[in-house]
C-alpha positions in Angstrom: -8.7 51.3 -29.3 -7.2 49.6 -26.4 -3.6 50.5 -27.3 -4.6 54.4 -27.5 -6.3 54.5 -23.9 -3.1 52.5 -22.6 -0.8 55.2 -24.2 -2.9 58.3 -23.0 -2.3 56.8 -19.4 1.4 56.1 -20.1 1.6 59.8 -21.3 -0.5 61.1 -18.2 2.1 58.8 -15.9 5.2 59.9 -17.3 4.3 63.9 -17.4 3.4 63.9 -13.8 -0.2 64.1 -14.1 -0.6 61.0 -12.3 1.7 60.4 -9.4 1.9 58.0 -6.5 2.1 59.5 -3.1 5.2 58.1 -1.5 8.4 58.7 -3.0 9.9 55.4 -2.2 6.7 53.7 -3.8 7.1 55.4 -6.6 10.6 54.5 -7.2 9.8 50.9 -6.7 6.8 50.8 -8.7 7.9 52.8 -11.7 10.1 50.2 -13.4 7.1 47.7 -12.8 4.8 49.9 -14.4 6.9 50.5 -17.1 7.6 46.8 -17.9 3.7 46.4 -17.7 3.2 49.1 -20.4 5.8 47.7 -22.3 4.4 44.2 -22.4 1.0 45.2 -23.0 2.2 47.3 -26.2 4.2 44.4 -27.4 1.3 42.3 -27.1 -1.2 44.5 -28.8 1.3 44.7 -31.6 1.9 41.0 -31.7 -1.8 40.5 -31.8 -2.4 43.1 -34.5 0.5 41.4 -36.9 -1.2 37.9 -36.2 -4.5 39.2 -37.9 -2.9 40.3 -40.9 -0.8 37.0 -41.5 -2.9 33.8 -43.0 -4.3 31.5 -40.8 -2.4 28.2 -40.0 -3.6 25.0 -41.5 -5.9 22.9 -39.1 -4.7 19.8 -37.6 -6.5 17.0 -36.8 -6.4 16.1 -33.1 -6.8 12.6 -31.8 -7.5 11.2 -28.9 -5.6 8.3 -26.9 -6.9 7.3 -23.4 -4.3 6.5 -20.9 -6.6 4.1 -19.7 -7.0 1.8 -22.3 -4.2 -0.5 -20.8 -5.5 -0.3 -17.3 -5.8 -3.6 -15.5 -7.7 -3.4 -12.5 -6.3 -4.8 -9.1 -6.7 -8.4 -8.4 -6.3 -9.8 -5.3 -3.0 -12.3 -5.1 -3.5 -15.8 -3.5 -1.2 -15.5 -0.3 0.5 -18.7 1.0 2.1 -19.1 4.4 5.6 -17.6 5.0 7.5 -20.9 5.9 5.9 -22.7 2.7 7.1 -19.7 0.5 10.7 -19.8 2.1 10.9 -23.8 1.8 9.8 -23.3 -2.0 12.6 -20.8 -2.3 15.3 -23.2 -0.4 14.2 -25.9 -2.9 14.8 -23.7 -6.2 18.3 -22.5 -4.9 18.0 -19.7 -2.5 18.9 -16.3 -3.4 22.1 -17.7 -5.2 19.8 -18.9 -8.1 17.8 -15.4 -8.2 21.3 -13.7 -8.4 22.6 -16.3 -11.1 19.4 -15.6 -13.2 20.1 -12.0 -12.9 23.2 -11.9 -14.0 22.8 -14.1 -17.1 19.8 -11.9 -18.2 22.4 -8.9 -17.7 25.4 -10.4 -19.4 26.0 -10.0 -23.2 25.6 -13.0 -25.3 28.9 -14.3 -26.1 29.6 -15.3 -30.0 31.2 -18.6 -30.9 34.7 -18.2 -31.8 35.8 -19.4 -35.1 38.1 -22.3 -35.0 41.8 -21.8 -35.9 41.6 -23.5 -39.5 38.2 -21.7 -40.2 40.0 -18.9 -41.9 42.0 -21.2 -44.2 39.2 -22.7 -45.7 
């Protein structure tokens, strides 16, 4: 039903029964209208072919909330900045943090076998 009415409009447009008033508008709009009708016809053809194919098996949907791992905001205890700086100085300052980061990123060294281990 829908496809036949579109075909009638398309035939009326291409035969000249329906025309746009301005030549430049018609020249610009004709490709757009053509693409529109082609896409509608292809869509209706695809919909008709889908009706004849067997339905796809149903799958069970599962819902997992992204909020299950949510932890609400907790106010942190603030200490005076001088006390914080003194604590960092006692630990070893920025060099200690750099050493920890370097050790964490370095690959674990494998112990070397002694020279005589291969002969045993």
